[in-house]
N, C-alpha and C positions, 0 to 999 in steps of 0.2 A: 504494500500500500504506500502511495506517495505521501511525503510530508506535505502539509498544507502551505499554500501561499502565505507569506508572512513569517515563516519559520526563521529564527535568528541563529546564526552561527558566528563564532568569534575567530579572529586570526589565530592560526595554529591548530584549530580543531579540524577533524576530518569532515569534509562536506557531507551532509546527511542526505542530499538529494541533488541530482543533476538538473541544471537549469540556469536561468539568468539571475544573478545576485547583485544587490545594490548596497553600497555603503550607506549606513544610516545617519552618518554625521556629515558636516560640510568641511571641505569640499567633498562632493560625492562623485561616484562613478558606478558603472555597471560592468559586470564581467560574466562570461559563461564559465561555469565551474562544474566539473563532473563529480559525481558521487564518489567518495573515497579519497579524493585529492585533498591536500591540506589547504585550508582557507588562507589566502595570502594577506600580507600587510598592504596598506595603501599609504602613499607618501611616507614610507619608512616608519609607519606607526601601526600598532595593533588597533583593529577596528571591529565593529559589529557589521555583519553582512545580513541582509534580509532577502529571502527568496521572493522574487517578483514574477517569475514565469517558469513553468516546468519545461524541461527539454523535450 
């Protein structure tokens, strides 16, 4: 079963669901991240990523 849109994952955690993820803070960005990959930092900082679209 897929994780719901809006799921949050932090930098360094394993991605819980493949899809498009968006940084919740400013400045923001989006990135396609595959399930099982490590959630990346953004601007050399640890951030929260929110799932906005399933793959």
